[in-house]
Backbone as a printed PyTorch tensor [residue, N CA C, xyz], in Angstrom:
tensor([[[  41.8540, -105.0730,  -29.0460],
         [  40.8010, -104.1860,  -28.5780],
         [  40.9600, -103.8790,  -27.0820]],

        [[  41.2310, -104.9360,  -26.3060],
         [  41.3860, -104.7520,  -24.8690],
         [  42.6300, -103.9230,  -24.5500]],

        [[  43.6700, -104.0940,  -25.3700],
         [  44.8910, -103.3210,  -25.1400],
         [  44.6450, -101.8390,  -25.3740]],

        [[  43.8400, -101.5080,  -26.3740],
         [  43.5460, -100.1050,  -26.6650],
         [  42.7390,  -99.4830,  -25.5180]],

        [[  41.7750, -100.2300,  -24.9960],
         [  40.9650,  -99.7300,  -23.8880],
         [  41.8420,  -99.5300,  -22.6610]],

        [[  42.6860, -100.5200,  -22.3710],
         [  43.5820, -100.4160,  -21.2150],
         [  44.5310,  -99.2330,  -21.3590]],

        [[  45.1100,  -99.0790,  -22.5460],
         [  46.0180,  -97.9550,  -22.7780],
         [  45.2910,  -96.6200,  -22.6540]],

        [[  44.0520,  -96.5580,  -23.1240],
         [  43.2760,  -95.3280,  -23.0190],
         [  42.9750,  -94.9700,  -21.5770]],

        [[  42.5770,  -95.9760,  -20.7930],
         [  42.2950,  -95.7480,  -19.3770],
         [  43.5670,  -95.3390,  -18.6440]],

        [[  44.6610,  -96.0430,  -18.9170],
         [  45.9230,  -95.7190,  -18.2740],
         [  46.3850,  -94.3190,  -18.6400]],

        [[  46.2550,  -93.9580,  -19.9030],
         [  46.6330,  -92.6150,  -20.3380],
         [  45.7610,  -91.5620,  -19.6530]],

        [[  44.4660,  -91.8170,  -19.5380],
         [  43.5680,  -90.8950,  -18.8580],
         [  43.9370,  -90.7160,  -17.3990]],

        [[  44.2720,  -91.8090,  -16.7280],
         [  44.6740,  -91.7270,  -15.3180],
         [  45.9770,  -90.9450,  -15.1590]],

        [[  46.9030,  -91.1770,  -16.0640],
         [  48.1740,  -90.4480,  -15.9940],
         [  47.9440,  -88.9630,  -16.2270]],

        [[  47.0940,  -88.6210,  -17.1730],
         [  46.7920,  -87.2120,  -17.4330],
         [  46.1180,  -86.5780,  -16.2230]],

        [[  45.1810,  -87.2910,  -15.5900],
         [  44.5350,  -86.7750,  -14.3660],
         [  45.5630,  -86.5640,  -13.2610]],

        [[  46.4430,  -87.5370,  -13.0830],
         [  47.4730,  -87.4320,  -12.0630],
         [  48.3760,  -86.2370,  -12.3310]],

        [[  48.8100,  -86.0850,  -13.5750],
         [  49.6840,  -84.9610,  -13.9080],
         [  48.9740,  -83.6270,  -13.7190]],

        [[  47.6890,  -83.5690,  -14.0390],
         [  46.9250,  -82.3400,  -13.8300],
         [  46.8300,  -81.9780,  -12.3620]],

        [[  46.5520,  -82.9630,  -11.5220],
         [  46.4860,  -82.7140,  -10.0820],
         [  47.8490,  -82.3300,   -9.5230]],

        [[  48.8750,  -83.0050,  -10.0070],
         [  50.2290,  -82.6820,   -9.5530],
         [  50.6080,  -81.2610,   -9.9610]],

        [[  50.2500,  -80.8750,  -11.1780],
         [  50.5320,  -79.5240,  -11.6670],
         [  49.8080,  -78.4780,  -10.8080]],

        [[  48.5490,  -78.7460,  -10.4920],
         [  47.7830,  -77.8070,   -9.6610],
         [  48.4030,  -77.6870,   -8.2720]],

        [[  48.8290,  -78.8100,   -7.7300],
         [  49.4360,  -78.7950,   -6.4050],
         [  50.7810,  -78.0800,   -6.4270]],

        [[  51.5990,  -78.3750,   -7.4380],
         [  52.9340,  -77.7900,   -7.4860],
         [  52.9000,  -76.2880,   -7.7580]],

        [[  51.8530,  -75.8000,   -8.3890],
         [  51.7550,  -74.3660,   -8.6620],
         [  51.1170,  -73.5940,   -7.5220]],

        [[  50.8240,  -74.2530,   -6.4300],
         [  50.3700,  -73.5570,   -5.2480],
         [  48.8780,  -73.2870,   -5.1880]],

        [[  48.0770,  -73.9900,   -5.9720],
         [  46.6240,  -73.7660,   -5.9480],
         [  46.0820,  -74.0170,   -4.5450]],

        [[  46.4580,  -75.1230,   -3.9500],
         [  45.9280,  -75.4770,   -2.6380],
         [  46.4660,  -74.5530,   -1.5500]],

        [[  47.7440,  -74.1710,   -1.6680],
         [  48.2930,  -73.2540,   -0.6840],
         [  47.5990,  -71.9020,   -0.7520]],

        [[  47.2540,  -71.4580,   -1.9650],
         [  46.5550,  -70.1890,   -2.1040],
         [  45.1850,  -70.2700,   -1.4480]],

        [[  44.4950,  -71.3780,   -1.6290],
         [  43.1900,  -71.5540,   -0.9840],
         [  43.3320,  -71.5070,    0.5400]],

        [[  44.3480,  -72.1790,    1.0670],
         [  44.5620,  -72.1700,    2.5090],
         [  44.9490,  -70.7770,    2.9850]],

        [[  45.7570,  -70.0800,    2.2070],
         [  46.1530,  -68.7180,    2.5630],
         [  44.9330,  -67.7950,    2.5900]],

        [[  44.0210,  -67.9760,    1.6420],
         [  42.7950,  -67.1710,    1.6320],
         [  41.9690,  -67.4140,    2.8960]],

        [[  41.9190,  -68.6570,    3.3460],
         [  41.1790,  -68.9690,    4.5660],
         [  41.8260,  -68.3060,    5.7780]],

        [[  43.1550,  -68.3160,    5.8260],
         [  43.8710,  -67.6840,    6.9380],
         [  43.6260,  -66.1850,    6.9210]],

        [[  43.6620,  -65.5900,    5.7320],
         [  43.4250,  -64.1560,    5.6110],
         [  42.0340,  -63.8010,    6.1190]],

        [[  41.0470,  -64.5970,    5.7420],
         [  39.6860,  -64.3640,    6.2090],
         [  39.6130,  -64.4990,    7.7290]],

        [[  40.3060,  -65.4810,    8.2580],
         [  40.3180,  -65.6730,    9.7030],
         [  40.9560,  -64.4750,   10.4000]],

        [[  42.0610,  -63.9910,    9.8530],
         [  42.7130,  -62.8160,   10.4560],
         [  41.7980,  -61.5940,   10.4080]],

        [[  41.0590,  -61.4390,    9.3220],
         [  40.1120,  -60.3250,    9.2280],
         [  39.0190,  -60.4650,   10.2860]],

        [[  38.5460,  -61.6720,   10.5030],
         [  37.5160,  -61.8960,   11.5110],
         [  38.0510,  -61.6350,   12.9190]],

        [[  39.3200,  -61.9740,   13.1600],
         [  39.9190,  -61.7040,   14.4740],
         [  39.9920,  -60.2030,   14.7070]],

        [[  40.4030,  -59.4680,   13.6760],
         [  40.4600,  -58.0130,   13.8060],
         [  39.0670,  -57.4230,   14.0570]],

        [[  38.0750,  -57.9420,   13.3560],
         [  36.7040,  -57.4800,   13.5580],
         [  36.2340,  -57.7960,   14.9780]],

        [[  36.5620,  -58.9870,   15.4760],
         [  36.2190,  -59.3790,   16.8360],
         [  36.8530,  -58.4230,   17.8520]],

        [[  38.1460,  -58.1450,   17.6760],
         [  38.8320,  -57.2490,   18.5990],
         [  38.2220,  -55.8450,   18.5650]],

        [[  37.8450,  -55.3890,   17.3860],
         [  37.2320,  -54.0660,   17.2690],
         [  35.8670,  -54.0430,   17.9600]],

        [[  35.1000,  -55.1190,   17.8040],
         [  33.7920,  -55.1970,   18.4560],
         [  33.9360,  -55.2070,   19.9780]],

        [[  34.9770,  -55.8650,   20.4790],
         [  35.2280,  -55.8820,   21.9250],
         [  35.5560,  -54.4680,   22.4040]],

        [[  36.4090,  -53.7770,   21.6430],
         [  36.7760,  -52.4020,   22.0210],
         [  35.5620,  -51.4760,   22.0150]],

        [[  34.6560,  -51.7010,   21.0470],
         [  33.4690,  -50.8560,   20.9350],
         [  32.3880,  -51.2300,   21.9420]],

        [[  32.5610,  -52.3480,   22.6340],
         [  31.6000,  -52.7640,   23.6440],
         [  30.3580,  -53.4150,   23.0670]],

        [[  30.4370,  -53.9590,   21.8850],
         [  29.2800,  -54.6140,   21.2620],
         [  29.0670,  -56.0030,   21.8490]],

        [[  27.8470,  -56.5090,   21.6780],
         [  27.5310,  -57.8720,   22.0850],
         [  28.2150,  -58.8280,   21.1090]],

        [[  29.0260,  -59.7290,   21.6080],
         [  29.8480,  -60.5970,   20.7660],
         [  29.3510,  -62.0360,   20.8700]],

        [[  29.0680,  -62.6380,   19.7120],
         [  28.7470,  -64.0600,   19.6450],
         [  29.6440,  -64.6990,   18.5960]],

        [[  29.9740,  -65.9340,   18.8320],
         [  30.8930,  -66.6330,   17.9250],
         [  30.2890,  -66.8260,   16.5400]],

        [[  28.9680,  -66.9500,   16.4730],
         [  28.3120,  -67.2060,   15.1900],
         [  28.4690,  -66.0560,   14.2010]],

        [[  28.6650,  -64.8680,   14.6990],
         [  28.7970,  -63.7330,   13.7920],
         [  30.1830,  -63.6550,   13.1580]],

        [[  31.1300,  -64.4760,   13.6230],
         [  32.4930,  -64.4300,   13.0980],
         [  32.8810,  -65.6790,   12.3300]],

        [[  32.1790,  -66.7610,   12.5430],
         [  32.4860,  -67.9940,   11.8350],
         [  31.5920,  -68.1110,   10.6080]],

        [[  32.2110,  -68.1470,    9.4660],
         [  31.4430,  -68.2770,    8.2270],
         [  31.7990,  -69.6030,    7.5810]],

        [[  30.8050,  -70.4110,    7.3630],
         [  31.0300,  -71.6930,    6.7160],
         [  30.8040,  -71.5490,    5.2190]],

        [[  31.7220,  -72.1580,    4.4720],
         [  31.5680,  -72.1460,    3.0340],
         [  30.5370,  -73.2170,    2.6500]],

        [[  29.6800,  -72.9000,    1.7250],
         [  28.7230,  -73.9180,    1.2940],
         [  29.4320,  -75.0580,    0.5790]],

        [[  28.8700,  -76.2330,    0.7140],
         [  29.4410,  -77.4160,    0.0710],
         [  28.8740,  -77.5320,   -1.3360]],

        [[  29.7000,  -77.2900,   -2.3160],
         [  29.2620,  -77.3470,   -3.7050],
         [  29.5470,  -78.6930,   -4.3480]],

        [[  30.0290,  -79.6330,   -3.5760],
         [  30.3900,  -80.9150,   -4.1620],
         [  29.1330,  -81.6970,   -4.5500]],

        [[  29.2800,  -82.4350,   -5.6110],
         [  28.2060,  -83.2900,   -6.1020],
         [  28.6990,  -84.7320,   -6.0680]],

        [[  27.8220,  -85.6290,   -6.3970],
         [  28.2170,  -87.0370,   -6.4240],
         [  29.3150,  -87.2600,   -7.4580]],

        [[  29.2140,  -86.5360,   -8.5640],
         [  30.2030,  -86.6820,   -9.6230],
         [  31.5610,  -86.1710,   -9.1660]],

        [[  31.5920,  -85.0210,   -8.5110],
         [  32.8750,  -84.4760,   -8.0680],
         [  33.4890,  -85.3370,   -6.9670]],

        [[  32.6500,  -85.8800,   -6.0870],
         [  33.1700,  -86.7580,   -5.0450],
         [  33.7320,  -88.0340,   -5.6450]],

        [[  33.0270,  -88.5780,   -6.6480],
         [  33.5020,  -89.7850,   -7.3180],
         [  34.8020,  -89.5160,   -8.0550]],

        [[  34.8880,  -88.3880,   -8.7450],
         [  36.1170,  -88.0870,   -9.4780],
         [  37.2800,  -87.8450,   -8.5180]],

        [[  37.0150,  -87.2550,   -7.3590],
         [  38.0670,  -87.0680,   -6.3720],
         [  38.5560,  -88.4110,   -5.8430]],

        [[  37.6170,  -89.3130,   -5.5610],
         [  38.0170,  -90.6450,   -5.1040],
         [  38.8260,  -91.3700,   -6.1620]],

        [[  38.3820,  -91.2790,   -7.4230],
         [  39.1130,  -91.9350,   -8.5090],
         [  40.5040,  -91.3390,   -8.6820]],

        [[  40.6150,  -90.0280,   -8.5900],
         [  41.9310,  -89.4140,   -8.7470],
         [  42.8490,  -89.7760,   -7.5830]],

        [[  42.2960,  -89.8830,   -6.3850],
         [  43.1120,  -90.3050,   -5.2420],
         [  43.5760,  -91.7390,   -5.4030]],

        [[  42.6960,  -92.6090,   -5.8910],
         [  43.0770,  -94.0060,   -6.1390],
         [  44.1380,  -94.0750,   -7.2280]],

        [[  43.9590,  -93.2890,   -8.2970],
         [  44.9430,  -93.2750,   -9.3760],
         [  46.2840,  -92.7750,   -8.8660]],

        [[  46.2540,  -91.7480,   -8.0320],
         [  47.5000,  -91.2180,   -7.4660],
         [  48.2000,  -92.2810,   -6.6340]],

        [[  47.4520,  -92.9860,   -5.7920],
         [  48.0390,  -94.0370,   -4.9670],
         [  48.5830,  -95.1720,   -5.8230]],

        [[  47.8470,  -95.5350,   -6.8770],
         [  48.2770,  -96.6070,   -7.7680],
         [  49.5660,  -96.2250,   -8.4850]],

        [[  49.6160,  -95.0430,   -9.0410],
         [  50.8120,  -94.6040,   -9.7610],
         [  51.9770,  -94.4210,   -8.8030]],

        [[  51.7110,  -93.8830,   -7.6280],
         [  52.7610,  -93.7110,   -6.6310],
         [  53.3320,  -95.0670,   -6.2280]],

        [[  52.4620,  -96.0300,   -5.9940],
         [  52.9170,  -97.3740,   -5.6410],
         [  53.7110,  -98.0220,   -6.7570]],

        [[  53.2500,  -97.8300,   -7.9960],
         [  53.9610,  -98.4110,   -9.1330],
         [  55.3450,  -97.7880,   -9.2800]],

        [[  55.4350,  -96.4830,   -9.1200],
         [  56.7340,  -95.8100,   -9.2450],
         [  57.6740,  -96.2550,   -8.1300]],

        [[  57.1690,  -96.3690,   -6.9070],
         [  57.9980,  -96.8400,   -5.8010],
         [  58.4710,  -98.2650,   -6.0570]],

        [[  57.5880,  -99.1130,   -6.5550],
         [  57.9430, -100.4940,   -6.8540],
         [  59.0380, -100.5530,   -7.9140]],

        [[  58.8860,  -99.7620,   -8.9630],
         [  59.8640,  -99.7540,  -10.0470],
         [  61.2290,  -99.3000,   -9.5300]],

        [[  61.2460,  -98.2390,   -8.7300],
         [  62.5200,  -97.7500,   -8.2120],
         [  63.1230,  -98.6990,   -7.1820]],

        [[  62.3120,  -99.4230,   -6.4350],
         [  62.8420, -100.4280,   -5.5200],
         [  63.5120, -101.5500,   -6.3040]],

        [[  62.8690, -101.9830,   -7.3800],
         [  63.4540, -103.0350,   -8.2120],
         [  64.7300, -102.5440,   -8.8910]],

        [[  64.7110, -101.3140,   -9.3710],
         [  65.9160, -100.7660,   -9.9800],
         [  67.0270, -100.6190,   -8.9480]],

        [[  66.6610, -100.2230,   -7.7370],
         [  67.6450, -100.0990,   -6.6670],
         [  68.2640, -101.4450,   -6.3130]],

        [[  67.4560, -102.5030,   -6.2920],
         [  67.9940, -103.8190,   -5.9610],
         [  68.8690, -104.3530,   -7.0980]],

        [[  68.6010, -103.9720,   -8.3340],
         [  69.4230, -104.4000,   -9.4680],
         [  70.7710, -103.6830,   -9.4260]],

        [[  70.7430, -102.4100,   -9.0560],
         [  71.9770, -101.6170,   -9.0230],
         [  72.9050, -102.0910,   -7.9160]],

        [[  72.3350, -102.4860,   -6.7830],
         [  73.1690, -102.9230,   -5.6510],
         [  73.7700, -104.2190,   -5.9630]]])
């Protein structure tokens, strides 16, 4: 019974890790960062245009903060996925270190 639970948890962690790795490798995070840069460039252009037009310029009109949509559940799942990633990464490094020492 305990082996089935352990295998289920381990399989779930591996699936979560692979899902996060897939999202990262397909550029999801880079696209998000690129969108932020694009928005920033648009705001810089708007700022420069406002300066040329002689308008009153304040920093608050150009900085837009994204609302925080995170919940306790999403924060917990992010922490768990980060821990799982570190655990799997450490295990893989350990395995390859042992294999490397056997080969030498």
